[in-house]
N, C-alpha and C positions, 0 to 999 in steps of 0.2 A: 142605401144612400144615407149619408150622415147629414143631418140638418144643422146648420150653424144657428146659434142663438144670438143674433145681433139685433139689438133693439132698433126699431124704426122711429119711435117717438119717446119723448120724456116729458113729464110734467112735475111741477114742484108743489109741495104742500107742507103744512106744519100743523102742530096741535099741542094743546096743553091739557093735562089731566090731573085731577086731584082726587084722592081716595085714602081712607085709613090704611089700606093695604098697598104695598109697593107695586106688586104685579098688576093690580087693578088700576092703579094710577097710569101705568103704561097703556093698558087697554083703553082707558078713557081718552088718553092723548091720541091714540090711533083712531078712535071714533071721531074726535074733533078734526082730525086730518082727513077723514073719510077713507081710510085705508085699512080699517079693522077687519074687513071680511075677506082679506087675502092672506095667503101663506107667504110671508115676506122673507126673501133671501137677500141678505146684505152682500153687496159686491164692492169692489174697490172703485177707483176714481176715473175711469175712462168714459168720456162722452163719445160714442161711436161716430164714425164718419157718416155724414148725411142724416144724422138723427135730428128730427124736427122737434122743436120745443112747442108744446101745445098747452092749452089751458087745463086746469085740473078737471073741469067738467068734461072736456073732450077726451082726455086720457081715461077717466073713470068709465066712460061709455064703452070703451074697448075691453074692459076687464070684467070677469065673471067671479061671483063669490066662490071661494075655495081655490081659485087659481093660484099657482105658484108665480109670484111676481118678484122681479129683481129690483133692488133699490140701493141707493147710497143714502145712509141715514146718520144723522147726528142726534144723539140722545143724552140727556142728563136728568138725574133724579136726586131729590133730597127731601128730608122731612124736618130740616132745621128751620124753625120759625123765622119768617121775614127774609130768608135767603133768596137772592136773585139768581134765577137759572136762565141761561140763554144758549140757544143753538142756532146754527146756520149751515146751509150748504152754499158753496160758491161755485161758479161755473166760468170757465174760460173757453170762449168760442174760437175755433180755428179760423185762420185767414182763408183757408181753402176748405170748402165743405167736404171734399173728398178725403180729408185728413181728420184725425181724431182731436178732440178737445179734452179738457180735464174738469172733473168735479171734485171739490174738496169738502170735507166736513169738519166743523169746529164747534166745540162747546166750552162754556166757561161759567164759573160762579162769579157773581158780583159785577159782570159786565153788561152793558146795555145791548139791546138788539142792534143798534147802529154799530157798536164796537165789534161785535162778533160777525156782523155782515161784512164790514170792511176787512176784517182779518181773514174770513173765508175767501173773499175775492182775491186778497193778496196771495194766499196759499195757492189757489187755482192758477193765478197768473204766473207765479213762480214755477209751479210744476210744469205748466205748458211751456214757458220760455226756456227752462233748462233742458227740455227735451228737444224742442224745435229750433232753438236759437233765434226765435223771432217773438215779437209781441203778439198777444192774441188780438183777434178782431175787436172783441170787447169782453168785459167781464160783468157778471151780475151776481146777486146774492139773494137768499131767501131766509132771513133771520126770524127768530121768535124769542120772546122773553116774557117771564112772569115771575112773581114772587110767591114763596110758600106762605100760606096763611098763618095767623098767630096761634092756631091750635096745633100746628105741627103735623097735619096730615101729609102723606106722601104726595109729592108733585113730580110729574115727569113732563119734560118739554122735548119735542122732537121737530126736526126739519128733515125733509126727504126729497130726493130726486127719484121719481118712480118711472121705470121703463115699461114700455109696451113693445111686444115682439111683433 
């Protein structure tokens, strides 16, 4: 029998990490988001039918260290001093819970958290509407923004929608 991997729940998280090494700045961002202990697999933008949005704490309780975990992730990095880095995931919820919604990811240099949040919601709304020919029930976003320090250490900013099966 083939088991379908359809997530039942999703939670949203974000993180910022700074370190002299590029890769370690990403690791620190994952730690800040509390998702460093999982083997993350990035997926595209579908919010499954009947997928419940839960708190980060509730979602993390269902996961185990080392588990393969699917997520939609927005990620940006730089070591340019004083550069603003921003990420967001947006979500368009379906009118009918038996249908799918959309999750978008967006990142930008020099934009505020509010700007990238609004843009990611716009993207999710557009993807949903062009597929269903209807407006979503509602949209939401989970942005994060930070500035690289003056020393030019690497900074990574992430926002993620993390699924539990």
